[in-house]
N, C-alpha and C positions, 0 to 999 in steps of 0.2 A: 875378406875371407869367403871362399866359394865352396859350395857343396854340390857335386854332380847329381843330377836326377834323371838324365836321359843320355844314353851313349850308344853309338853304333859305329861300325867300321873299325879300321886298324891304322896304326901309325908306327913308325920305327924310332921315335926319339927316346923311348924308354929302353929299347933293346934294338940296336941297329941291325943285328944279325937275324932277328926274328920279329918282324912286325906283328903286332897283335892288338887286342883290346887294351884300352887304357884303364878302365874301371870295371870291376866286377860286382861291387856292392854299391847300389844306388839308393838315394833318398826317394821319398814319395814325390810325385810331380808337383810343380808349383801351381798355385791358383792362377786362373786365366789372366788376371790383371796385375800379377806380381812382376817386378823387374827381374831380369836374369842376364847372365852372360853366356854367349855362345862361343865355343872354341871349336874351330874347324882346322883340319890339316889336309894336306895333299902330299902324295909321295910317288916316287918312281924307283924302279929297280934298275940301278946302273950296272951295266955289265955288257957282255957280248950281245950285239943286236940293239943296244940302246939307241933310241932316236931322240936327239935333242930337240928336234922340231916339235915334238909333242909338248915339251916343257915350254918352248917359246909360244906355242898356240895357247896353252893354258894360261901362261903369264900375261899375254895380251888380253885375254878375256877377264882375268882377275883385275888387271889395271882398269879396264872399262867399268867393271863392277864398282871398284873403289871410287872412281870418278863420279859414278852415278849416285853415290851415297851422300853427296853433299845435301844437307838440309832435309834428309829423310825424316818424316815425322816419327818420333818415338825412338830414334837411334841417338844414343848419348855419345858414343865414341866407337871408332873402329881402328884397330892397330894390326899390323902384320909383322911377323918376326921370322928371321932366318937364323939358324944356328951356324956356328963356324963350320966351314967346309961346303958352303953353297947348298946344293940339294942332297948332299949325302944323308942328312937328317931332314925329315919332313918339315917344311915350313908351316907356321901356325898363324891363324888369324883369330883375333878376339873382337867380338862386337858386344857392346853394352846396350841393352834394350829396356825401354820403359815397360813393355808388356808383350805378351804373345801375339796379340792382334797386330801390333806394329811390325814385328818381325815377320809374321806370315804375309802381311800385305806386301812388304818389300821383296821377300824371298820367293814367293810362289805365285804371285799375280803376274800379269804380263809385264815385261821389262827386261833389262839386260841380264839380271841375275837368273831369271827363269830361262832365258835364251841360253846362257852359258851352261846351266844345269842340264838342259836338254841336249847339249852337244857332248857333254863329258863322256858318257858311256859309248854312244854310237861311233864317236871319233877316237875312242881309246886315248883320251888326253892324259890319263893318270893310271897308275897301277894300283893305288889305294887312296882312300879318303877316310876321314873320321869326322864325326860331328858329336859334340857334347854340349848339353845345356846344364847350367849351374845356378842354384839359388845363390843370392847375394846375402850372406850371413852378417857381414860387417864391411863397411867401407868408410873411408875418410877422404876429405879433399873434394876435388871436382874434376870432371872431364869436360874440356872446353866450356867452362862456365856453368856446367850443370852439377849441382851438389851430388856427391856420391851417396 
């Protein structure tokens, strides 16, 4: 069970016709050493003038990021999901982290993720993105051998 404590950006999988914020009431931030789940999304407005090459470029960068995540210290699991209809609804990625320091080291230090983030806006690779962090209130089982 997850509880969102940080959210920014917008997505269209709650309302395809009107992309917007996903959460308006948020919990207090997690302690620095607490495990959390990050939920990110990316989306495009499909219609006149839509350029599929932007999606391809973003997808190639996302694939490189996922490949670079093998054996990242503090990353328990990473999963990406597409809803029926391809990119009609914004795809979602979930990452399960041991702590904030691990996530920040991977996401914002030098590396492929930082490089792709630096490309996103200047190259107009997406029309919208969202980022949500959630407390882990309850879990059961394991993600690739790591207890939940």
